[in-house]
BAVEXRO-64815 format. One record per residue (C-alpha): residue number from 1; residue in one letter; chain; x, y, z. Coordinates in nm, 4 decimals, padded with zeros to 6 digits. Layout:
BEGIN
<pt NUM, 'A', 'A', <X, Y, Z>> ...
***
This chain:
BEGIN
<pt 1, 'X', 'A', <00.5812, 07.8767, 10.5190>> <pt 2, 'X', 'A', <00.7396, 08.0051, 10.1997>> <pt 3, 'X', 'A', <00.9077, 07.7800, 09.9470>> <pt 4, 'X', 'A', <01.2204, 07.6120, 10.0824>> <pt 5, 'X', 'A', <01.1065, 07.6364, 10.4430>> <pt 6, 'X', 'A', <01.1697, 08.0090, 10.4864>> <pt 7, 'X', 'A', <00.9224, 08.1807, 10.7132>> <pt 8, 'X', 'A', <00.6857, 08.4162, 10.5340>> <pt 9, 'X', 'A', <00.7394, 08.7597, 10.6897>> <pt 10, 'X', 'A', <00.5259, 09.0496, 10.5722>> <pt 11, 'X', 'A', <00.6705, 09.3984, 10.6088>> <pt 12, 'X', 'A', <00.3967, 09.6579, 10.6609>> <pt 13, 'X', 'A', <00.4891, 10.0251, 10.6232>> <pt 14, 'X', 'A', <00.2092, 10.2508, 10.7526>> <pt 15, 'X', 'A', <00.2236, 10.5955, 10.5940>> <pt 16, 'X', 'A', <-00.0766, 10.8223, 10.6131>> <pt 17, 'X', 'A', <-00.0977, 11.1559, 10.4406>> <pt 18, 'X', 'A', <-00.2039, 11.3700, 10.7370>> <pt 19, 'X', 'A', <00.1182, 11.4026, 10.9384>> <pt 20, 'X', 'A', <00.1102, 11.7115, 11.1587>> <pt 21, 'X', 'A', <00.4534, 11.7752, 11.3145>> <pt 22, 'X', 'A', <00.6241, 11.7716, 10.9742>> <pt 23, 'X', 'A', <00.3526, 11.8040, 10.7074>> <pt 24, 'X', 'A', <00.3890, 11.5586, 10.4161>> <pt 25, 'X', 'A', <00.6996, 11.4167, 10.5841>> <pt 26, 'X', 'A', <00.6631, 11.0684, 10.4327>> <pt 27, 'X', 'A', <00.7348, 11.2055, 10.0849>> <pt 28, 'X', 'A', <00.9744, 11.4872, 10.1759>> <pt 29, 'X', 'A', <01.3225, 11.4446, 10.0249>> <pt 30, 'X', 'A', <01.5819, 11.3108, 10.2654>> <pt 31, 'X', 'A', <01.9291, 11.2468, 10.1323>> <pt 32, 'X', 'A', <01.8037, 11.2693, 09.7760>> <pt 33, 'X', 'A', <01.4953, 11.0475, 09.7992>> <pt 34, 'X', 'A', <01.1541, 11.0501, 09.9687>> <pt 35, 'X', 'A', <01.1582, 10.9603, 10.3369>> <pt 36, 'X', 'A', <00.9426, 10.6531, 10.2747>> <pt 37, 'X', 'A', <01.1954, 10.5167, 10.0240>> <pt 38, 'X', 'A', <01.4543, 10.4608, 10.2984>> <pt 39, 'X', 'A', <01.2305, 10.2105, 10.4760>> <pt 40, 'X', 'A', <01.0959, 10.0465, 10.1585>> <pt 41, 'X', 'A', <01.4428, 09.9904, 10.0142>> <pt 42, 'X', 'A', <01.5792, 09.8550, 10.3430>> <pt 43, 'X', 'A', <01.2867, 09.6133, 10.3752>> <pt 44, 'X', 'A', <01.3307, 09.4890, 10.0187>> <pt 45, 'X', 'A', <01.7013, 09.4333, 10.0892>> <pt 46, 'X', 'A', <01.6200, 09.2122, 10.3895>> <pt 47, 'X', 'A', <01.6964, 08.8437, 10.3644>> <pt 48, 'X', 'A', <01.4121, 08.7617, 10.6041>> <pt 49, 'X', 'A', <01.1311, 08.9943, 10.4906>> <pt 50, 'X', 'A', <00.9568, 08.8215, 10.2009>> <pt 51, 'X', 'A', <00.6970, 09.0813, 10.1021>> <pt 52, 'X', 'A', <00.6694, 09.4583, 10.1529>> <pt 53, 'X', 'A', <00.3442, 09.6547, 10.1544>> <pt 54, 'X', 'A', <00.2779, 10.0241, 10.2124>> <pt 55, 'X', 'A', <-00.0538, 10.1006, 10.3799>> <pt 56, 'X', 'A', <-00.1689, 10.4530, 10.2994>> <pt 57, 'X', 'A', <-00.4657, 10.6792, 10.2309>> <pt 58, 'X', 'A', <-00.2635, 10.9122, 10.0108>> <pt 59, 'X', 'A', <-00.2032, 10.8876, 09.6348>> <pt 60, 'X', 'A', <00.1342, 11.0652, 09.6399>> <pt 61, 'X', 'A', <00.2629, 10.8381, 09.9157>> <pt 62, 'X', 'A', <00.1297, 10.5371, 09.7253>> <pt 63, 'X', 'A', <00.3240, 10.6396, 09.4139>> <pt 64, 'X', 'A', <00.6424, 10.6987, 09.6143>> <pt 65, 'X', 'A', <00.6056, 10.3569, 09.7766>> <pt 66, 'X', 'A', <00.5567, 10.1866, 09.4419>> <pt 67, 'X', 'A', <00.8510, 10.3730, 09.2901>> <pt 68, 'X', 'A', <01.0726, 10.2438, 09.5700>> <pt 69, 'X', 'A', <00.9583, 09.8868, 09.5033>> <pt 70, 'X', 'A', <00.6759, 09.8171, 09.7490>> <pt 71, 'X', 'A', <00.3230, 09.6956, 09.6925>> <pt 72, 'X', 'A', <00.0503, 09.9331, 09.8083>> <pt 73, 'X', 'A', <-00.2834, 09.8761, 09.9805>> <pt 74, 'X', 'A', <-00.5032, 10.1819, 10.0145>> <pt 75, 'X', 'A', <-00.6757, 10.2142, 10.3484>> <pt 76, 'X', 'A', <-01.0051, 10.3924, 10.4198>> <pt 77, 'X', 'A', <-01.0073, 10.7393, 10.5743>> <pt 78, 'X', 'A', <-01.1320, 10.6099, 10.9093>> <pt 79, 'X', 'A', <-00.8056, 10.4151, 10.9441>> <pt 80, 'X', 'A', <-00.5935, 10.7237, 10.8749>> <pt 81, 'X', 'A', <-00.7176, 10.9717, 11.1358>> <pt 82, 'X', 'A', <-00.4881, 11.1409, 11.3873>> <pt 83, 'X', 'A', <-00.6258, 10.9233, 11.6663>> <pt 84, 'X', 'A', <-00.6285, 10.5910, 11.4785>> <pt 85, 'X', 'A', <-00.3903, 10.3341, 11.6321>> <pt 86, 'X', 'A', <-00.1504, 10.1509, 11.4020>> <pt 87, 'X', 'A', <-00.2878, 09.8027, 11.4752>> <pt 88, 'X', 'A', <-00.6203, 09.8471, 11.2885>> <pt 89, 'X', 'A', <-00.4289, 09.9569, 10.9772>> <pt 90, 'X', 'A', <-00.2067, 09.6477, 11.0050>> <pt 91, 'X', 'A', <-00.5091, 09.4233, 11.0512>> <pt 92, 'X', 'A', <-00.6699, 09.5837, 10.7461>> <pt 93, 'X', 'A', <-00.3706, 09.4771, 10.5347>> <pt 94, 'X', 'A', <-00.3754, 09.1241, 10.6738>> <pt 95, 'X', 'A', <-00.7496, 09.0862, 10.6192>> <pt 96, 'X', 'A', <-00.7328, 09.2201, 10.2614>> <pt 97, 'X', 'A', <-00.4540, 08.9769, 10.1716>> <pt 98, 'X', 'A', <-00.6294, 08.6816, 10.3333>> <pt 99, 'X', 'A', <-00.9621, 08.7602, 10.1653>> <pt 100, 'X', 'A', <-00.8203, 08.8333, 09.8201>> <pt 101, 'X', 'A', <-00.5299, 08.5895, 09.8009>> <pt 102, 'X', 'A', <-00.5654, 08.3403, 10.0831>> <pt 103, 'X', 'A', <-00.2319, 08.4797, 10.2035>> <pt 104, 'X', 'A', <-00.1442, 08.4668, 10.5733>> <pt 105, 'X', 'A', <00.2198, 08.5317, 10.6685>> <pt 106, 'X', 'A', <00.3946, 08.3610, 10.9572>> <pt 107, 'X', 'A', <00.4928, 08.6992, 11.1014>> <pt 108, 'X', 'A', <00.4430, 09.0668, 11.0362>> <pt 109, 'X', 'A', <00.7114, 09.3334, 11.0667>> <pt 110, 'X', 'A', <00.5878, 09.6845, 11.1427>> <pt 111, 'X', 'A', <00.8284, 09.9273, 10.9743>> <pt 112, 'X', 'A', <00.7604, 10.2940, 11.0389>> <pt 113, 'X', 'A', <00.8871, 10.5488, 10.7846>> <pt 114, 'X', 'A', <01.0109, 10.7779, 11.0583>> <pt 115, 'X', 'A', <01.3113, 10.5540, 11.1363>> <pt 116, 'X', 'A', <01.5153, 10.5881, 10.8168>> <pt 117, 'X', 'A', <01.8502, 10.4893, 10.9697>> <pt 118, 'X', 'A', <01.7524, 10.1468, 11.1031>> <pt 119, 'X', 'A', <01.8592, 09.9556, 10.7884>> <pt 120, 'X', 'A', <01.8060, 09.6030, 10.6595>> <pt 121, 'X', 'A', <02.0493, 09.4489, 10.9088>> <pt 122, 'X', 'A', <01.8380, 09.5562, 11.2071>> <pt 123, 'X', 'A', <01.5231, 09.4236, 11.0393>> <pt 124, 'X', 'A', <01.6884, 09.0900, 10.9700>> <pt 125, 'X', 'A', <01.8215, 09.0637, 11.3238>> <pt 126, 'X', 'A', <01.4794, 09.1335, 11.4724>> <pt 127, 'X', 'A', <01.3109, 08.8697, 11.2576>> <pt 128, 'X', 'A', <01.5772, 08.6136, 11.3471>> <pt 129, 'X', 'A', <01.5332, 08.6826, 11.7193>> <pt 130, 'X', 'A', <01.1615, 08.6140, 11.6784>> <pt 131, 'X', 'A', <01.2067, 08.2943, 11.4786>> <pt 132, 'X', 'A', <01.4990, 08.1537, 11.6783>> <pt 133, 'X', 'A', <01.3636, 08.2301, 12.0255>> <pt 134, 'X', 'A', <01.0051, 08.1161, 11.9753>> <pt 135, 'X', 'A', <00.8740, 08.4357, 12.1362>> <pt 136, 'X', 'A', <00.5584, 08.6143, 12.0204>> <pt 137, 'X', 'A', <00.7032, 08.9577, 11.9445>> <pt 138, 'X', 'A', <01.0259, 09.1549, 11.9221>> <pt 139, 'X', 'A', <01.0731, 09.5305, 11.9521>> <pt 140, 'X', 'A', <01.3744, 09.7572, 11.9237>> <pt 141, 'X', 'A', <01.4867, 09.9697, 12.2174>> <pt 142, 'X', 'A', <01.7532, 10.2313, 12.2863>> <pt 143, 'X', 'A', <01.9553, 10.2956, 12.6037>> <pt 144, 'X', 'A', <01.8507, 10.6149, 12.7813>> <pt 145, 'X', 'A', <02.0584, 10.8569, 12.9861>> <pt 146, 'X', 'A', <02.0872, 10.7865, 13.3550>> <pt 147, 'X', 'A', <01.9985, 11.1243, 13.4954>> <pt 148, 'X', 'A', <01.6551, 11.2819, 13.4865>> <pt 149, 'X', 'A', <01.5209, 11.5568, 13.7097>> <pt 150, 'X', 'A', <01.1662, 11.5602, 13.8399>> <pt 151, 'X', 'A', <01.0111, 11.8767, 13.9731>> <pt 152, 'X', 'A', <00.8361, 12.1932, 13.8602>> <pt 153, 'X', 'A', <00.9043, 12.5512, 13.7542>> <pt 154, 'X', 'A', <00.7898, 12.8319, 13.9814>> <pt 155, 'X', 'A', <00.6412, 13.1607, 13.8615>> <pt 156, 'X', 'A', <00.9896, 13.3160, 13.8735>> <pt 157, 'X', 'A', <01.1252, 13.0472, 13.6421>> <pt 158, 'X', 'A', <01.3208, 12.8746, 13.9177>> <pt 159, 'X', 'A', <01.3251, 12.4978, 13.8792>> <pt 160, 'X', 'A', <01.2447, 12.3183, 14.2052>> <pt 161, 'X', 'A', <01.4033, 11.9789, 14.1547>> <pt 162, 'X', 'A', <01.2987, 11.6743, 14.3496>> <pt 163, 'X', 'A', <01.6548, 11.5552, 14.3712>> <pt 164, 'X', 'A', <01.8439, 11.3924, 14.6548>> <pt 165, 'X', 'A', <02.1954, 11.5181, 14.5845>> <pt 166, 'X', 'A', <02.3433, 11.3591, 14.8964>> <pt 167, 'X', 'A', <02.2389, 11.0137, 14.7816>> <pt 168, 'X', 'A', <02.3492, 11.0565, 14.4229>> <pt 169, 'X', 'A', <02.4915, 10.7218, 14.3027>> <pt 170, 'X', 'A', <02.7725, 10.6863, 14.0521>> <pt 171, 'X', 'A', <02.6505, 10.6417, 13.6928>> <pt 172, 'X', 'A', <02.8045, 10.2936, 13.6738>> <pt 173, 'X', 'A', <02.5999, 10.1884, 13.9771>> <pt 174, 'X', 'A', <02.2668, 10.2864, 13.8244>> <pt 175, 'X', 'A', <02.0478, 10.0239, 13.6583>> <pt 176, 'X', 'A', <02.0407, 10.0142, 13.2789>> <pt 177, 'X', 'A', <01.7252, 10.1633, 13.1315>> <pt 178, 'X', 'A', <01.5886, 10.1575, 12.7794>> <pt 179, 'X', 'A', <01.3135, 10.3223, 12.5800>> <pt 180, 'X', 'A', <01.0966, 10.1837, 12.3025>> <pt 181, 'X', 'A', <01.2279, 10.3548, 11.9876>> <pt 182, 'X', 'A', <00.9608, 10.2591, 11.7305>> <pt 183, 'X', 'A', <01.2098, 10.1457, 11.4665>> <pt 184, 'X', 'A', <01.0969, 09.7830, 11.4410>> <pt 185, 'X', 'A', <00.8286, 09.5501, 11.5712>> <pt 186, 'X', 'A', <00.8078, 09.1895, 11.4556>> <pt 187, 'X', 'A', <00.5089, 08.9831, 11.5671>> <pt 188, 'X', 'A', <00.3875, 08.6346, 11.4914>> <pt 189, 'X', 'A', <00.0661, 08.6727, 11.2958>> <pt 190, 'X', 'A', <-00.1193, 08.4299, 11.5201>> <pt 191, 'X', 'A', <-00.0202, 08.6342, 11.8260>> <pt 192, 'X', 'A', <-00.1089, 08.9613, 11.6541>> <pt 193, 'X', 'A', <-00.4588, 08.8363, 11.5738>> <pt 194, 'X', 'A', <-00.5017, 08.6842, 11.9187>> <pt 195, 'X', 'A', <-00.3932, 08.9881, 12.1201>> <pt 196, 'X', 'A', <-00.4858, 09.2599, 11.8700>> <pt 197, 'X', 'A', <-00.1532, 09.4223, 11.9459>> <pt 198, 'X', 'A', <00.1988, 09.4235, 11.8068>> <pt 199, 'X', 'A', <00.3371, 09.3409, 12.1526>> <pt 200, 'X', 'A', <00.1092, 09.0658, 12.2792>> <pt 201, 'X', 'A', <00.2432, 08.7593, 12.4565>> <pt 202, 'X', 'A', <00.6130, 08.6963, 12.5234>> <pt 203, 'X', 'A', <00.8143, 08.9970, 12.4046>> <pt 204, 'X', 'A', <01.1883, 09.0186, 12.3494>> <pt 205, 'X', 'A', <01.3977, 09.3248, 12.2714>> <pt 206, 'X', 'A', <01.6741, 09.4180, 12.0313>> <pt 207, 'X', 'A', <01.9013, 09.7000, 12.1463>> <pt 208, 'X', 'A', <01.9889, 09.9702, 11.8931>> <pt 209, 'X', 'A', <02.2387, 10.2532, 11.9219>> <pt 210, 'X', 'A', <02.0990, 10.6059, 11.9700>> <pt 211, 'X', 'A', <02.2017, 10.7382, 11.6282>> <pt 212, 'X', 'A', <02.0354, 10.4662, 11.4240>> <pt 213, 'X', 'A', <01.7337, 10.4991, 11.6537>> <pt 214, 'X', 'A', <01.6655, 10.8575, 11.5476>> <pt 215, 'X', 'A', <01.2940, 10.9054, 11.4860>> <pt 216, 'X', 'A', <01.1588, 11.1885, 11.2717>> <pt 217, 'X', 'A', <00.8722, 11.3616, 11.4487>> <pt 218, 'X', 'A', <00.9734, 11.7280, 11.4227>> <pt 219, 'X', 'A', <01.1666, 11.9544, 11.1857>> <pt 220, 'X', 'A', <01.4613, 11.9396, 11.4260>> <pt 221, 'X', 'A', <01.4584, 11.5590, 11.3946>> <pt 222, 'X', 'A', <01.4522, 11.5895, 11.0160>> <pt 223, 'X', 'A', <01.7502, 11.8250, 11.0128>> <pt 224, 'X', 'A', <01.9423, 11.6051, 11.2558>> <pt 225, 'X', 'A', <01.8972, 11.2955, 11.0379>> <pt 226, 'X', 'A', <02.0074, 11.4977, 10.7341>> <pt 227, 'X', 'A', <02.3249, 11.5940, 10.9219>> <pt 228, 'X', 'A', <02.3900, 11.2293, 11.0094>> <pt 229, 'X', 'A', <02.3474, 11.1248, 10.6462>> <pt 230, 'X', 'A', <02.5853, 11.3979, 10.5311>> <pt 231, 'X', 'A', <02.8399, 11.2712, 10.7813>> <pt 232, 'X', 'A', <02.8088, 10.9161, 10.6503>> <pt 233, 'X', 'A', <02.8906, 11.0112, 10.2923>> <pt 234, 'X', 'A', <03.2459, 10.9142, 10.1872>> 
***
């Protein structure tokens, strides 16, 4: 535990240089600053996140992370491939800190750069859910629309929907559904090491609104977030 009894929560921001959908997206300017800066600055502003580290294989991303106020740990190329899961990169950070400093946080918060609108308040709320509930992990989710059509397109372009129109329920009678939005994961370090996964053990959720859940994966996503930021300016 940190001084004064506060839990030690390590914010890890994974940011590799080889993004494909939007090349170099982690350092592209968004609202006047690099995309990565939105997550770094929000994490530093958190009352509950006690340390912030960017994990990257890229010198430009490393400099942008440092400029925004984060520490940086460079990861090897084999942990920055297109097919590399996020967990090995997180474990690399934890192992480096334990070996070099004897540092082992109580919990780790995975903060992906592609969710620039989540803000410090969401991060703080997620950490508090973890600490207050005694669960192993917390993730953010977003409500999804009720209606989806299953089926296939024919050669003539006609969509053959597998849809029972006669039994169509009212929207208010349908069960609530949510999707994992990738904005925040908070996991007890012991559980992370034990399960090797950000979502091992007992998992709780924190519901976010769709706008703040926007995730940048394509150029359309990038433009949409820019429009949202322009609308938020006074």
